[in-house]
C-alpha positions in Angstrom: -39.6 20.8 16.1 -37.0 17.4 17.4 -37.7 16.0 20.7 -34.8 14.3 22.6 -32.4 12.8 22.7 -32.6 12.8 18.4 -31.3 14.0 16.0 -32.5 14.7 12.1 -34.6 11.2 13.0 -31.6 9.0 14.5 -31.3 9.1 18.0 -28.4 9.9 19.9 -27.7 6.6 21.0 -27.4 6.0 17.3 -25.0 8.8 16.9 -22.7 8.0 19.8 -23.9 5.2 22.2 -25.5 5.6 25.0 -26.0 9.3 27.3 -27.7 9.8 30.8 -28.5 12.7 30.8 -31.5 14.6 31.8 -35.0 14.6 29.2 -33.6 17.2 26.7 -34.9 18.7 22.6 -32.0 19.0 19.8 -33.1 20.9 17.2 -30.6 21.9 14.3 -29.6 24.5 12.3 -33.1 25.5 10.2 -34.9 25.0 13.6 -33.8 27.0 15.8 -34.8 30.7 15.1 -38.1 31.8 17.1 -37.4 29.1 20.3 -35.4 31.8 22.6 -34.5 35.5 21.8 -30.6 35.2 22.7 -29.8 32.4 20.7 -31.8 34.3 17.9 -29.6 37.2 18.6 -26.2 35.0 18.7 -27.3 32.8 16.4 -27.7 35.7 13.0 -24.4 36.9 14.5 -23.3 33.9 14.2 -24.1 33.6 10.6 -23.0 36.9 9.6 -19.8 36.1 10.2 -19.5 33.4 7.9 -17.5 33.3 5.0 -20.1 31.6 2.6 -20.3 28.0 3.8 -17.3 28.3 5.5 -17.5 28.9 9.6 -16.5 31.7 11.1 -13.3 31.4 12.7 -12.5 32.6 16.6 -11.3 35.7 15.1 -14.2 36.9 13.1 -16.0 37.2 16.2 -16.1 40.1 17.8 -17.2 40.7 21.8 -17.9 44.5 20.8 -20.6 43.6 18.4 -22.6 41.7 20.6 -22.2 43.3 24.2 -25.8 41.9 25.1 -25.5 38.8 24.6 -21.9 38.8 26.1 -23.1 37.5 29.6 -24.6 34.7 28.0 -21.8 33.1 25.8 -19.2 30.7 26.6 -16.1 29.8 24.7 -14.4 26.9 24.4 -11.1 25.4 23.1 -11.8 22.0 21.8 -8.6 20.0 22.6 -7.8 16.8 20.2 -6.8 13.9 22.7 -7.2 10.5 21.3 -7.8 8.9 25.0 -11.5 11.3 25.7 -14.8 9.6 25.0 -15.4 12.2 22.2 -11.6 12.4 21.2 -11.0 16.2 22.4 -11.5 17.6 25.5 -13.6 20.7 26.0 -11.5 23.5 28.0 -13.5 27.1 29.2 -12.0 29.8 27.9 -14.7 32.5 29.0 -17.6 32.5 30.9 -20.4 34.6 31.2 -21.4 36.6 34.0 -25.2 34.5 33.4 -23.9 31.2 33.0 -21.5 31.4 35.4 -24.5 32.2 38.2 -25.8 28.7 36.9 -23.0 26.5 36.7 -20.1 27.8 38.6 -17.0 30.2 37.7 -15.6 26.9 35.0 -12.9 29.3 33.3 -9.8 27.3 33.1 -11.6 24.1 33.3 -12.1 20.9 31.9 -16.3 20.7 31.4 -15.4 17.2 32.1 -14.5 18.4 35.9 -18.2 20.5 36.0 -19.8 19.1 39.6 -23.2 18.5 37.4 -21.7 15.5 35.7 -25.1 15.3 33.6 -24.6 18.5 31.9 -20.5 18.1 31.3 -21.9 14.9 29.5 -24.4 16.6 27.8 -22.1 19.6 27.0 -20.0 17.3 25.4 -22.4 15.3 23.7 -24.0 18.9 22.1 -20.3 20.3 20.6 -19.6 16.4 19.2 -22.8 17.2 17.7 -21.8 21.1 16.3 -18.3 19.4 15.3 -19.0 16.9 13.3 -21.9 18.5 11.5 -20.4 21.6 11.1 -23.8 23.6 12.4 -24.8 25.1 14.8 -27.5 22.7 17.4 -29.5 24.1 20.2 -30.4 22.2 23.4 -33.3 23.2 25.4 -33.7 21.4 29.2 -36.3 21.4 31.4 -34.9 21.1 34.9 -31.0 20.9 34.0 -29.6 20.6 37.1 -31.1 19.5 41.3 -32.6 21.7 43.2 -33.3 23.8 39.6 -36.6 21.7 38.0 -38.6 25.3 37.2 -35.4 26.6 35.2 -35.1 26.0 31.0 -31.7 26.1 29.9 -30.7 27.0 26.1 -27.7 26.2 25.0 -26.9 26.9 21.3 -23.8 25.1 20.7 -22.0 27.2 17.0 -18.6 25.8 15.6 -15.5 28.3 15.0 -13.3 26.8 12.4 -9.2 26.3 13.4 -6.7 29.4 12.2 -7.0 26.7 9.0 -10.2 27.5 8.4 -11.1 23.5 8.2 -11.2 21.4 11.6 -13.3 23.3 13.9 -11.5 24.4 16.8 -13.9 26.4 19.4 -16.9 26.3 20.6 -19.3 29.6 21.2 -22.1 28.6 23.4 -24.9 31.2 24.0 -26.6 30.2 26.8 -30.2 31.5 28.7 -31.8 30.1 31.6 -35.4 30.8 32.0 -38.6 30.1 34.6 -40.0 26.6 32.8 -43.3 27.4 31.2 -45.9 24.8 33.5 -47.6 24.3 29.7 -44.5 23.0 28.0 
């Protein structure tokens, strides 16, 4: 288990510079199973769609095969943009009903336009990790927004290869929001 903002012994500051969002924990691919049941289901599906060591592509993901998880899914288009902070913009292609309940209906919008700026910065950083390392990352955030201090958000970021199979073109995100464990 890695406590944040850290990844593999490196702080996010070392990877990306200063960050300014709520306290959260980051888990790498091998650390994820067993933390959250929705993340477990979607991660197992993502792994099953891989081509050997290659990342799955968007056309490998078949929504009818993961119907129970659909309300928890977000699909983000990663659009190269040299002027953007991470060298890309994140456009919301689709957002599941469970996620929209907490973050609003943001289909067709850039994540940077979200009302919760701390969440937008966190999402960009997590997508940058998934893109750079070409592996899933899970963030766990307690009290992810003002007025929601009693809730934990589990967000699993899974890179999807572009059409050519090399560059990451999309990020599939699974989000589960649960009441916080007062002992945790």
